[in-house]
C-alpha positions in Angstrom: -0.8 -15.4 -52.1 2.5 -15.2 -54.0 4.1 -18.6 -54.5 7.7 -19.4 -55.1 7.0 -20.0 -58.8 5.5 -16.5 -59.3 7.5 -14.2 -61.5 9.7 -11.7 -59.6 7.9 -8.6 -58.2 10.3 -6.2 -59.8 7.4 -3.7 -60.2 8.5 -2.5 -56.8 11.6 -1.0 -58.5 9.3 1.3 -60.3 8.0 2.8 -57.0 11.4 3.0 -55.4 13.2 4.6 -58.3 11.0 7.6 -57.9 11.6 7.8 -54.1 14.5 10.2 -54.3 12.6 12.8 -56.4 9.0 12.2 -55.2 9.3 10.8 -51.7 6.0 12.4 -50.4 4.0 11.0 -53.2 5.4 7.6 -52.7 3.4 7.1 -49.6 0.2 7.5 -51.6 1.5 5.1 -54.2 2.4 2.6 -51.6 -1.0 2.8 -49.9 -2.8 2.3 -53.3 -0.5 -0.6 -54.1 -1.3 -2.3 -50.8 -4.9 -2.5 -51.7 -4.7 -3.1 -55.4 -1.2 -3.4 -56.9 0.3 -5.9 -54.5 -2.0 -8.6 -55.8 -1.5 -7.8 -59.5 1.3 -9.3 -61.7 3.4 -6.5 -63.2 6.0 -8.8 -64.8 6.1 -6.6 -67.9 7.9 -3.7 -66.2 10.7 -5.8 -64.7 13.0 -5.8 -67.7 12.7 -2.0 -68.3 12.9 -0.9 -64.6 15.7 -3.2 -63.3 18.3 -1.3 -65.2 17.0 2.0 -63.9 17.5 1.2 -60.2 21.2 0.4 -60.4 22.7 -1.0 -57.2 20.0 -1.6 -54.7 19.8 -3.7 -51.6 22.9 -5.9 -51.3 22.8 -9.6 -50.7 24.5 -10.5 -47.4 24.5 -14.2 -47.8 22.2 -17.0 -48.9 22.3 -20.5 -47.7 21.9 -23.7 -49.7 18.5 -24.6 -51.1 15.8 -25.3 -48.5 12.2 -26.2 -48.2 11.3 -23.0 -46.3 13.2 -19.7 -46.6 13.0 -16.9 -44.0 14.1 -13.4 -44.9 16.3 -11.0 -43.1 16.8 -7.3 -43.4 19.8 -5.8 -41.6 21.4 -2.4 -41.8 24.9 -3.7 -42.0 26.3 -0.3 -43.0 25.5 3.1 -41.4 26.9 5.5 -44.0 24.4 6.0 -46.8 25.7 6.2 -50.3 26.0 9.4 -52.3 23.2 9.5 -54.9 24.5 10.0 -58.5 21.6 12.0 -59.7 22.3 14.5 -62.4 18.7 14.6 -63.7 19.9 13.6 -67.2 19.9 9.9 -66.5 18.3 7.5 -64.1 19.8 7.8 -60.5 22.5 5.4 -59.5 23.1 4.4 -55.9 26.7 3.6 -54.9 27.2 0.9 -52.2 26.9 1.9 -48.5 30.0 2.2 -46.4 30.8 2.0 -42.7 30.3 -1.6 -41.6 28.4 -2.0 -38.3 30.1 -4.9 -36.5 27.3 -5.5 -34.0 24.7 -5.8 -36.8 27.1 -8.1 -38.8 27.2 -10.3 -35.7 23.4 -10.3 -35.5 23.2 -11.4 -39.2 25.6 -14.3 -38.5 23.5 -15.2 -35.4 20.5 -15.7 -37.8 22.6 -17.9 -40.0 23.9 -19.8 -37.0 20.3 -20.3 -35.6 19.1 -21.7 -39.0 21.9 -24.2 -39.1 21.3 -25.2 -35.5 17.6 -25.7 -36.1 18.4 -27.9 -39.2 20.5 -30.1 -37.0 17.8 -30.4 -34.4 15.5 -33.4 -35.1 12.8 -32.1 -32.8 12.2 -28.9 -34.8 10.8 -29.1 -38.3 11.7 -32.8 -38.8 12.0 -33.6 -42.5 12.0 -29.9 -43.4 15.1 -27.9 -44.2 15.1 -24.3 -43.2 17.0 -21.7 -45.2 17.6 -18.0 -45.0 18.1 -15.0 -47.3 19.6 -11.8 -45.8 19.7 -8.4 -47.4 21.6 -5.2 -46.3 19.1 -2.2 -46.4 21.7 0.3 -45.1 19.1 1.8 -42.9 17.5 3.6 -45.9 13.7 3.6 -46.0 13.6 3.1 -49.8 16.0 0.2 -49.6 14.0 -1.3 -46.8 10.9 -1.3 -48.9 12.7 -2.7 -51.9 14.3 -5.4 -49.8 11.0 -6.4 -48.4 9.4 -6.6 -51.8 12.4 -8.6 -53.1 12.1 -11.1 -50.3 8.3 -11.5 -50.4 8.2 -11.6 -54.2 11.3 -13.7 -54.7 13.2 -11.1 -56.7 17.0 -11.5 -56.7 19.5 -8.8 -56.2 21.1 -9.0 -59.6 19.4 -7.7 -62.7 21.2 -10.2 -64.8 19.9 -13.0 -62.7 16.4 -11.5 -62.7 16.4 -11.4 -66.5 17.5 -15.0 -66.9 15.8 -16.8 -64.1 12.4 -17.4 -62.7 13.5 -15.7 -59.5 14.4 -16.7 -55.9 12.2 -18.3 -53.4 9.4 -16.2 -51.7 9.8 -15.8 -48.0 6.8 -16.2 -45.7 8.3 -14.2 -42.9 10.9 -11.4 -42.5 13.2 -10.8 -39.6 14.2 -7.1 -39.7 13.4 -3.6 -38.7 16.4 -2.4 -36.8 14.6 0.8 -35.9 11.0 1.6 -35.0 10.5 3.7 -38.1 11.8 0.9 -40.3 9.5 -1.6 -38.5 6.5 0.6 -39.0 7.2 0.9 -42.7 7.6 -2.9 -43.0 4.6 -3.7 -40.9 2.2 -1.3 -42.7 3.4 -2.2 -46.1 3.2 -6.0 -45.6 0.0 -6.0 -43.5 -2.2 -6.5 -46.6 -0.3 -9.7 -47.4 -0.3 -10.8 -43.7 3.5 -11.3 -43.9 4.8 -11.5 -40.3 7.6 -9.1 -39.4 9.8 -9.9 -36.4 12.0 -7.1 -35.2 15.0 -7.6 -33.0 15.5 -3.9 -32.1 12.3 -1.8 -32.7 11.1 -0.8 -29.3 8.6 2.0 -30.0 5.5 1.5 -27.7 3.3 2.4 -30.7 4.1 -1.0 -32.3 2.2 -2.8 -29.5 -1.0 -1.7 -31.1 -2.4 -4.9 -32.7 -5.0 -2.9 -34.6 -2.5 -0.8 -36.5 0.3 -3.5 -36.7 -1.4 -6.9 -36.7 1.5 -8.6 -38.4 4.3 -7.2 -36.2 6.3 -9.1 -33.5 9.5 -8.3 -31.7 12.1 -9.9 -29.4 12.9 -6.7 -27.6 10.7 -5.2 -24.9 8.7 -2.1 -25.6 10.2 1.2 -24.5 7.4 1.5 -22.0 9.1 -0.9 -19.7 12.5 0.7 -20.0 11.0 4.1 -19.2 9.2 2.6 -16.2 12.5 1.0 -15.1 14.3 4.4 -15.2 11.4 6.0 -13.2 11.8 3.2 -10.6 15.5 3.8 -10.4 14.9 7.6 -9.9 12.5 6.8 -7.1 14.8 4.1 -5.6 17.7 6.5 -5.3 15.5 9.5 -4.2 16.4 11.6 -7.3 13.5 14.0 -7.2 15.0 16.7 -9.6 16.0 15.2 -12.9 16.9 16.7 -16.3 16.0 15.0 -19.5 17.5 15.1 -23.0 15.5 13.2 -25.6 15.5 12.6 -29.3 13.1 14.8 -31.2 11.1 11.8 -32.5 8.6 9.2 -31.4 11.3 7.3 -29.6 12.2 10.2 -27.3 8.7 11.7 -27.0 7.0 8.5 -26.1 9.7 7.4 -23.7 9.7 10.7 -21.7 5.9 10.6 -21.8 5.9 7.2 -20.2 8.5 8.3 -17.7 6.4 11.3 -16.6 3.3 9.1 -16.2 5.3 6.7 -14.0 6.7 9.3 -11.7 3.3 11.0 -11.0 2.7 11.1 -7.3 6.2 10.0 -6.4 7.6 13.4 -5.8 10.0 13.3 -8.9 10.0 16.3 -11.2 11.7 17.2 -14.5 14.0 20.1 -14.1 14.2 20.6 -17.8 13.4 18.8 -21.1 15.7 19.3 -24.1 15.0 17.7 -27.5 17.8 17.1 -30.0 17.4 16.4 -33.7 20.0 14.4 -35.7 19.7 16.9 -38.5 20.8 19.8 -36.3 22.7 17.8 -33.6 25.6 20.2 -33.2 23.5 23.2 -32.4 21.0 21.2 -30.3 23.8 19.6 -28.3 25.3 23.0 -27.5 22.0 24.2 -26.3 21.4 21.1 -24.2 24.9 21.2 -22.7 24.3 24.8 -21.6 21.0 23.8 -20.0 22.7 20.9 -18.2 25.5 23.3 -17.0 23.1 25.8 -15.5 20.6 23.4 -14.1 20.6 22.4 -10.4 19.7 18.9 -11.4 22.6 16.5 -10.9 21.0 13.5 -12.6 20.3 13.6 -16.4 18.1 11.2 -18.2 19.0 10.7 -21.9 16.7 9.0 -24.4 18.4 9.3 -27.8 20.8 7.6 -30.2 24.5 7.1 -29.3 25.7 9.5 -32.0 23.6 12.3 -30.4 25.0 11.4 -27.0 28.5 11.5 -28.3 28.0 15.1 -29.5 26.3 16.1 -26.2 29.2 14.6 -24.2 31.8 16.4 -26.3 30.0 19.7 -25.7 29.9 19.0 -22.0 33.6 18.1 -22.0 34.4 21.5 -23.6 32.7 23.4 -20.8 34.1 21.1 -18.2 30.8 19.7 -16.9 31.9 16.4 -15.3 29.8 16.1 -12.2 26.5 14.9 -13.7 25.1 11.5 -13.2 23.6 10.2 -16.5 20.8 7.6 -16.9 21.2 5.8 -20.2 18.5 4.3 -22.4 19.2 1.0 -24.2 19.9 3.0 -27.4 23.4 4.0 -26.1 24.0 2.3 -22.8 26.2 -0.4 -24.4 27.8 1.7 -27.1 31.4 0.7 -27.7 31.9 3.9 -29.6 31.2 6.0 -26.5 33.1 3.7 -24.1 36.2 3.9 -26.2 36.0 7.7 -26.8 38.9 9.2 -24.8 37.5 12.7 -25.2 34.5 12.0 -23.1 36.0 9.8 -20.3 35.5 12.4 -17.6 31.9 13.1 -18.6 30.7 9.5 -19.2 32.3 7.9 -16.1 29.7 6.4 -13.8 26.8 6.2 -16.4 24.0 4.0 -15.1 21.9 2.5 -17.9 19.2 0.1 -19.0 20.4 -2.3 -21.7 18.9 -5.0 -23.9 19.1 -8.2 -21.9 22.2 -10.2 -22.7 22.7 -13.9 -23.0 25.2 -16.5 -24.4 24.5 -18.6 -27.4 26.3 -22.0 -27.0 28.7 -22.7 -29.9 28.3 -19.2 -31.4 31.8 -18.1 -30.5 33.3 -21.1 -32.2 31.1 -20.4 -35.2 32.4 -16.8 -35.5 36.0 -17.8 -34.9 35.8 -20.4 -37.7 34.7 -17.8 -40.3 37.2 -17.3 -43.1 36.8 -15.4 -46.4 38.4 -18.4 -48.2 35.5 -20.6 -47.1 32.9 -17.9 -48.0 34.1 -16.3 -51.3 30.7 -14.6 -51.9 30.5 -13.1 -48.4 31.8 -9.6 -49.1 30.8 -8.2 -45.7 33.1 -10.7 -44.1 35.8 -9.7 -46.5 35.3 -6.0 -45.6 35.5 -6.8 -41.9 38.5 -9.0 -42.5 40.5 -6.4 -44.3 39.7 -3.8 -41.7 40.5 -6.1 -38.8 43.8 -7.5 -40.1 44.7 -4.4 -42.2 45.5 -6.4 -45.2 44.0 -7.0 -48.7 42.5 -10.3 -49.7 43.7 -11.9 -52.9 41.0 -12.1 -55.5 42.7 -15.1 -57.0 41.8 -17.1 -53.9 38.2 -15.9 -54.0 37.8 -16.6 -57.7 38.7 -20.2 -57.3 35.3 -21.2 -55.9 31.8 -20.8 -57.5 28.9 -19.3 -55.7 25.9 -21.2 -54.7 23.4 -18.9 -56.4 24.9 -19.4 -59.9 26.8 -16.1 -60.0 30.5 -16.2 -60.4 32.7 -14.4 -58.0 34.2 -12.3 -60.7 30.8 -10.6 -61.3 30.2 -9.9 -57.7 33.8 -8.9 -57.0 33.5 -6.3 -59.7 30.2 -5.0 -58.2 31.8 -4.6 -54.8 35.1 -3.3 -55.8 34.1 0.1 -54.5 33.6 -1.2 -51.0 37.3 -1.4 -50.2 38.9 1.7 -51.7 41.9 1.3 -49.5 42.5 -2.3 -50.5 45.1 -1.3 -53.1 47.2 0.4 -50.5 47.2 -2.6 -48.1 49.6 -5.6 -48.3 48.1 -8.9 -49.3 46.8 -11.2 -46.6 48.9 -14.2 -45.9 46.0 -16.6 -45.6 47.0 -17.6 -42.1 44.9 -14.9 -40.4 42.3 -16.3 -38.1 39.8 -14.9 -35.6 40.8 -17.4 -33.0 42.4 -15.6 -30.1 41.2 -12.2 -31.4 39.4 -10.2 -28.7 37.1 -7.5 -30.1 33.4 -6.6 -30.4 32.8 -9.1 -33.1 34.2 -12.1 -31.2 32.9 -11.1 -27.8 29.9 -13.4 -27.2 29.8 -13.1 -23.4 27.0 -10.5 -23.5 25.0 -10.9 -26.8 22.2 -8.5 -27.1 21.0 -7.7 -30.7 22.5 -11.0 -31.8 20.6 -12.9 -29.2 17.4 -11.1 -30.1 17.9 -12.2 -33.7 18.6 -15.7 -32.5 15.3 -15.7 -30.6 13.5 -14.4 -33.6 14.7 -17.3 -35.8 13.6 -19.8 -33.2 10.2 -18.1 -32.9 9.8 -18.4 -36.7 10.9 -22.0 -36.7 8.5 -23.0 -33.9 5.6 -21.3 -35.7 6.5 -23.1 -38.9 6.8 -26.4 -36.9 3.3 -25.8 -35.5 1.9 -25.0 -38.9 3.6 -28.0 -40.6 3.0 -30.5 -37.9 1.1 -33.6 -39.2 -1.5 -35.6 -37.2 0.5 -38.7 -38.1 3.8 -38.1 -36.4 5.5 -41.0 -38.3 4.9 -39.4 -41.7 6.6 -36.3 -42.9 5.0 -33.3 -44.5 6.3 -34.4 -47.9 4.4 -37.6 -47.8 1.2 -36.5 -46.0 0.3 -33.3 -47.8 -3.4 -34.2 -47.7 -3.5 -34.0 -43.9 -1.0 -31.2 -43.1 0.3 -28.1 -44.7 3.1 -28.4 -47.2 6.4 -26.4 -46.8 5.9 -25.5 -50.5 2.5 -24.0 -50.0 2.7 -22.0 -46.8 0.2 -19.1 -46.4 1.4 -16.1 -44.5 -2.0 -15.7 -42.8 -1.8 -19.2 -41.3 1.8 -18.6 -40.3 0.8 -15.4 -38.6 -1.9 -17.2 -36.6 0.6 -19.8 -35.4 3.2 -17.1 -34.6 0.6 -15.5 -32.2 0.4 -18.7 -30.3 4.1 -19.7 -30.2 5.4 -20.9 -26.8 8.6 -22.8 -26.4 11.8 -23.1 -24.3 14.9 -21.7 -25.8 18.2 -23.7 -25.9 19.1 -21.7 -22.8 16.1 -23.0 -21.0 14.1 -19.8 -21.0 10.4 -19.8 -21.7 9.6 -17.7 -24.8 6.1 -16.4 -25.9 4.6 -13.3 -27.3 2.2 -11.1 -25.5 0.5 -9.6 -28.5 3.5 -8.1 -30.3 5.7 -8.0 -27.3 7.7 -10.3 -25.1 7.9 -10.0 -21.2 10.2 -7.2 -20.1 13.8 -8.2 -19.5 16.7 -5.8 -19.3 20.2 -5.7 -18.0 21.3 -2.8 -15.7 24.8 -1.7 -16.6 27.3 0.7 -15.1 30.3 2.4 -16.8 33.2 2.0 -14.5 36.6 3.5 -14.7 39.3 0.8 -15.0 42.7 1.1 -13.3 44.2 2.1 -16.7 41.7 5.0 -17.0 39.5 3.5 -19.6 35.8 2.8 -19.3 34.4 -0.7 -19.1 30.8 -1.9 -19.1 29.8 -3.8 -16.0 26.6 -5.7 -15.3 25.1 -4.6 -12.0 21.6 -6.0 -12.1 18.7 -7.0 -14.2 15.0 -6.4 -14.7 12.6 -9.4 -15.0 9.0 -8.3 -15.7 8.6 -5.5 -13.1 11.0 -7.0 -10.6 14.2 -5.0 -10.1 17.3 -6.8 -9.1 20.1 -4.4 -8.4 23.5 -4.7 -6.6 23.7 -1.1 -5.2 27.1 -1.6 -3.6 28.8 -2.5 -6.9 27.8 0.8 -8.6 30.5 3.3 -9.3 28.9 6.8 -9.5 30.1 9.7 -11.5 31.9 11.0 -8.4 34.1 7.9 -8.5 32.8 6.6 -5.1 30.0 4.4 -3.9 28.1 7.3 -2.5 24.7 7.8 -4.2 24.6 11.3 -5.8 22.0 13.7 -4.6 19.7 15.4 -7.1 17.0 17.4 -5.5 15.5 20.9 -6.0 15.0 21.2 -2.2 16.5 19.1 0.5 14.1 16.7 2.0 12.3 18.1 5.0 13.5 16.5 8.2 11.2 14.9 10.7 9.4 17.6 12.7 8.7 19.7 9.7 6.4 19.7 6.7 6.7 20.6 3.1 5.2 23.9 1.8 5.2 24.3 -1.9 6.7 27.4 -3.4 4.3 29.4 -5.4 4.7 29.0 -9.2 7.4 26.3 -8.9 7.2 22.4 -9.3 6.1 20.4 -6.3 9.7 19.2 -5.9 10.7 22.8 -4.9 9.4 23.6 -1.4 10.2 25.1 2.0 10.3 23.2 5.2 7.9 24.6 7.9 8.3 23.4 11.5 5.2 21.6 12.9 3.1 23.5 15.4 3.0 22.4 19.0 0.9 19.4 19.4 1.6 18.3 15.8 4.3 15.9 14.7 5.8 14.4 11.5 8.0 11.4 12.1 9.1 10.9 8.5 11.3 13.0 6.2 9.5 14.8 3.5 6.2 14.8 5.1 3.5 16.9 3.4 1.4 17.4 6.5 1.9 17.4 10.2 -0.3 15.0 12.2 -2.1 16.2 15.3 -1.4 14.2 18.5 -4.2 12.4 20.3 -5.9 14.2 23.2 -3.8 12.5 25.9 -0.5 13.0 24.0 1.6 15.9 23.0 4.5 16.6 20.7 8.1 16.2 21.9 10.5 19.1 21.7 11.5 18.2 18.1 7.9 17.6 17.0 8.9 14.1 15.8 6.8 11.9 18.0 3.7 12.1 20.3 4.5 11.4 23.9 2.1 11.0 26.8 1.3 14.3 28.5 2.9 14.7 31.8 0.4 14.9 34.7 0.7 18.4 36.1 -0.3 19.4 39.6 1.0 21.6 42.4 3.7 19.5 43.9 6.4 19.9 46.5 9.1 19.4 43.9 8.5 22.7 42.1 9.4 26.2 43.2 5.9 27.5 43.6 4.9 24.5 45.7 8.0 24.9 47.9 7.3 28.6 48.4 3.7 28.0 49.4 4.6 25.1 51.6 7.2 27.3 53.3 4.6 30.0 53.8 2.1 27.6 55.3 4.6 25.9 57.6 6.0 29.3 58.7 2.5 30.4 59.5 2.0 27.3 61.6 5.3 27.9 63.4 4.5 31.6 64.0 1.0 30.8 65.3 2.4 28.1 67.5 5.0 30.5 68.9 2.3 33.1 69.6 0.3 30.3 71.3 3.2 29.4 73.5 3.8 33.1 74.4 0.2 33.5 75.3 0.3 30.3 77.3 3.4 31.5 79.2 1.9 34.9 79.8 -1.7 33.8 80.3 -2.0 35.6 83.6 -0.8 38.9 82.3 -3.4 41.6 81.7 -2.8 41.7 77.9 -3.6 38.0 77.5 -6.5 38.0 79.9 -8.1 41.1 78.3 -10.9 40.3 75.8 -11.4 36.7 76.8 -8.2 34.7 76.7 -10.1 31.6 75.9 -11.3 33.0 72.6 -7.8 34.1 71.9 -6.4 30.6 72.3 -9.3 29.2 70.2 -8.5 31.8 67.5 -4.9 30.8 67.5 -5.9 27.2 67.1 -8.2 28.0 64.2 -5.5 30.0 62.5 -3.2 27.1 62.9 -5.8 24.9 61.2 -6.1 27.5 58.4 -2.3 27.3 57.7 -2.4 23.5 57.9 -5.3 23.2 55.5 -3.2 25.0 52.9 -0.9 22.0 52.9 -3.7 19.7 51.9 -4.0 21.6 48.5 -0.3 20.8 47.7 0.4 17.4 46.2 -1.2 14.9 43.8 -5.0 15.2 44.0 -6.8 12.1 45.2 -10.4 11.3 46.2 -9.9 12.0 49.9 -7.6 14.9 49.5 -10.1 16.6 47.2 -12.8 16.2 49.8 -10.6 17.2 52.7 -9.3 20.4 51.0 -12.6 22.2 50.8 -14.0 20.9 54.1 -10.9 21.8 56.1 -10.7 25.2 54.4 -14.4 26.0 55.0 -14.6 24.9 58.6 -11.2 26.4 59.7 -12.0 29.8 58.4 -15.6 29.7 59.8 -14.1 28.8 63.2 -11.6 31.7 62.9 -14.2 34.3 61.8 -16.6 33.0 64.4 -14.1 33.7 67.2 -13.5 37.2 66.0 -17.2 37.8 65.7 -17.9 36.6 69.2 -15.0 38.8 70.5 -16.5 41.8 68.8 -19.9 41.0 70.2 -18.5 40.7 73.7 -16.8 44.0 73.4 -20.0 45.7 72.3 -22.0 43.9 75.1 -19.5 44.9 77.7 -19.7 48.6 76.9 -23.5 48.5 76.5 -23.8 46.9 80.0 -22.0 49.9 81.5 -24.9 52.1 80.5 -27.8 52.6 83.0 -30.4 49.9 82.8 -28.3 47.4 80.8 -26.6 45.6 83.7 -28.0 42.2 82.9 -26.8 42.2 79.3 -23.5 40.5 80.0 -25.2 37.5 81.5 -26.1 36.5 77.9 -22.5 36.7 76.8 -20.7 34.7 79.4 -18.0 32.2 78.7 -20.5 29.4 78.0 -22.5 31.5 75.6 -19.3 32.6 73.8 -18.2 29.0 73.3 -21.7 28.0 72.3 -21.9 30.8 69.7 -18.6 29.7 68.2 -19.8 26.2 68.0 -23.1 27.2 66.5 -21.6 29.3 63.8 -19.1 26.5 63.0 -21.7 23.7 63.1 -23.6 25.4 60.3 -20.5 25.2 58.0 -20.0 21.6 59.1 -23.6 20.8 58.0 -23.1 22.6 54.7 -19.8 20.7 54.0 -21.4 17.4 54.9 -24.3 17.9 52.6 -22.1 19.1 49.8 -19.5 16.3 50.1 -22.2 13.7 50.4 -24.2 14.7 47.3 -21.6 16.0 44.9 -18.0 16.0 46.2 -15.0 17.3 44.3 -13.2 14.5 42.4 -9.7 14.3 40.7 -10.0 15.2 37.1 -7.6 15.4 34.1 -8.1 18.6 32.3 -7.4 17.8 28.6 -8.8 21.0 27.3 -5.7 22.9 27.9 -3.3 22.6 24.9 0.1 21.8 26.1 2.6 19.1 27.0 1.0 18.6 30.4 -2.4 17.3 31.6 -3.7 19.3 34.6 -4.7 17.0 37.4 -7.1 19.0 39.6 -10.0 18.6 42.0 -13.0 19.4 39.8 -16.0 20.9 41.5 -18.8 18.6 40.6 -21.1 21.1 42.2 -20.2 24.7 42.0 -23.2 25.6 44.1 -21.8 23.7 47.1 -18.5 25.5 46.8 -20.3 28.8 46.4 -22.4 28.2 49.5 -19.2 27.4 51.6 -17.6 30.6 50.4 -20.8 32.6 50.8 -21.2 31.6 54.4 -17.6 32.5 55.2 -18.1 35.8 53.4 -21.4 36.5 55.3 -19.7 35.9 58.7 -16.7 38.1 57.6 -18.9 40.9 56.6 -21.0 40.7 59.7 -17.8 40.7 61.8 -16.5 43.7 59.9 -19.7 45.6 60.5 -19.7 44.9 64.2 -16.0 45.8 64.6 -16.5 49.0 62.6 -19.3 49.9 65.1 -17.0 49.3 68.1 -13.9 50.9 66.7 -14.3 54.2 68.7 -15.2 52.7 72.1 -12.8 53.8 74.8 -10.7 51.5 76.7 -7.4 49.9 75.9 -9.0 46.5 76.2 -11.0 47.2 73.0 -9.7 45.0 70.1 -12.3 46.4 67.7 -9.8 48.5 65.8 -7.5 45.5 65.1 -10.4 43.3 64.2 -11.7 45.9 61.8 -8.4 46.2 60.0 -7.9 42.4 59.9 -11.4 41.9 58.5 -10.7 44.6 55.8 -7.7 42.6 54.7 -9.6 39.3 54.9 -12.5 40.6 52.8 -10.2 42.3 50.3 -8.2 39.0 49.8 -11.3 36.9 49.2 -13.0 39.4 47.0 -9.9 39.5 44.8 -9.7 35.7 45.0 -12.9 35.0 43.0 -11.9 36.5 39.6 -8.3 35.3 40.0 -9.4 31.8 40.8 -11.8 31.6 37.8 -9.2 32.9 35.3 -6.3 30.8 36.5 -5.7 27.6 34.6 -4.8 24.3 36.2 -2.6 24.2 39.2 -2.4 28.0 39.2 -6.0 28.1 40.4 -5.0 26.0 43.3 -2.0 28.3 44.0 -4.4 31.2 44.0 -6.6 29.6 46.6 -3.6 28.7 48.8 -2.3 32.2 48.5 -5.7 33.6 49.6 -5.7 31.2 52.6 -2.2 32.2 53.6 -2.7 35.9 53.0 -6.0 36.1 55.0 -4.5 33.9 57.8 -1.4 36.0 58.1 -3.5 39.2 58.0 -5.6 37.9 61.0 -2.6 36.7 62.9 -0.6 39.9 62.5 -3.4 42.3 63.0 -4.8 40.6 66.1 -1.7 39.2 67.9 1.3 41.2 66.7 0.5 44.3 68.9 -0.1 42.1 71.9 3.1 40.1 71.4 5.0 43.4 71.0 3.8 44.6 74.4 4.4 41.2 76.1 7.9 40.7 74.7 9.2 44.2 74.1 7.2 46.5 76.3 6.5 44.5 79.5 6.1 47.7 81.5 2.9 48.3 79.6 1.6 44.8 80.4 -0.1 46.0 83.7 -3.7 46.5 84.6 -3.0 50.1 85.5 -1.5 50.8 82.1 -4.3 49.0 80.3 -7.0 50.8 82.4 -5.4 54.2 82.0 -6.5 56.6 79.4 
């Protein structure tokens, strides 16, 4: 390893001097140097190459001498220098400009943490920790040179390098403000096993321990922030989102993780625009136009705040102020954007993920106590001081104190004279300026982010060193027990790396800290940009993320509309309950049509992909949102059809009863007495039973009603047809007995024989019904086969044969009666009823022949209605054909109701 006594590694200057003209080939040189050159002493080139590099990385500050020194690389400036390269002399780099206040505060957090650890007797007892911080200006060549300077112990000044054995070598570097910088540092220093702890590099690629075994960070990987944004989109039902990302690994990996997280959740990307910093103006215009024409109302932005500023300016120009923006940690807390008046209407309501914030006890007082007069060599503080108080510091005051590193302030003042070109135009500071009471970004310690990450990085390094330097004998210090524990003057980076992997401690704030590989557990703040009463934007903390747990106060969010109403961003409105989604051909799954569910299917949730079929005994409600029990459907008295049929049956009973009464009142008249009045009364009684049996079919089927229906129907009609048949036979017998030699024929058809015949024919039907109902009677049955909201409750024929025999016997008697009546239709005598019987039997047979196909094809209760209609139609046909003519004579033509009239031709 390289010890503190080794000569300075100024050979790195040789590599970095050539960066500007041969940047591609430098990577090859660096890779070769990692395996060969880093372990060779190239002291001979130091003197010749130091002068060629000119001003390089700038020393921020260096504490007093210490036992162990940790290095820091910060991009304290954001405006790179103009390279004085005329190709006739070695290139000369002017100092960087544009002081970054937040990064400056992070550098002071490192200094504060070191001083706090040195005061803590529980951490590194007997060992003094020190620091060395360099400003790399965010330039990759300067990052490499700074890393080599820190690891090799090279100083910033060429004069110092030529007259000194060099500064102390650092075993660890805290730096890498960007993922690219961190990758360069980790790959370059991996061969030396020098740990690199970054406070802002969040690229997921850095979690790969095979590629970056010496890398650690105190900021979560972007994987977690992308997952958090995906969860926010799902939480607020934003299914149609646009995305603007940086055209680099940061943007590409973030949006890739976001897309993986939203798979299967119904969230889609409406568009994806990539912007490059090199062509930001043109890219921002294109992205702004895309945002304007897109139907997405929520826009996800993964890029640097300078890119966002240009995008927002372009949106403000075209008056696009109704979009809700989701911010990544790269710009969610940017004071530059918050204070930009030109984008107020566009940026209002931004919801973002931010680096977790915390307080550092005592840090505010530390910052407020900073004064250039107490730190004459701290030119970054001087630059900040002159800008903050708009005055020029007196060099006389600064020259009065020597610097700790042996350089006079005169030398350093001359080298930094170009850093404050406006100092000559400013009035001199009075010396009474102080940061106490000043409220700005620098003194605001309520929500420390990058500074707190740096603070944690220092403590992680200190605890790893504490573990490495711990002695078995706790009463002896490392200085006096070097034989049993490591010495602070002989620390190997490889051992420190091993202890850093195992570090686990509680921070001064009481939080548990440990590394999971290169990462720490995910922890973020959720912030919202709210409009203040004065019209400005302010950053408000509305929630946090711990691991994968999301804690969010939804009611405190101010959306881009200025209200608490969550904005809607969908390609298609969510399908209401009772419908299902049908994807549009050739479009993302978030764009769809809503198709109503079919009858018998339901969807009780919004956005259903499929409708669910109801169970057999259930059916969909009118809105197809729920399955409800099917209503039991049967022919009841409460419906129109039941009322009509009941009325018809009751009317038939009434009419039959009226005829019966008329015949009873006129039973001695010739019309009544003709053709056996006894059979006429029995026929009226059977017709009355036929009408009454129709009522048994109406109502809720039960076990007994099902049995009674068919028995009453079969027996009543057999009784009716039997009476007509006997009547016809008697007429035929009467006319046959009038012929010579047939006088004794009527004795076989006397009243007793007639009654016996009726009973005989009827008893056969009674026997058939008894056997049928005993063996396989009809039973109530729910017909679930019919698709509909109702279940048909009907009397199911357990034995179709029995029902067919009953109908067949009735049909046999009816056909036989029709045949006999047809034969007797032309017999003379007004007593002859054969014509009326023939006509009534024709109606009867026609009705029941039509009944069979109608009954079979009718579903549910309609089959019952068909049977009732057949009963009523045939009954009315018999009643009217047989008894209407007689009643007409009795009531309206009484003069014809005489024996003479009936016997006359």
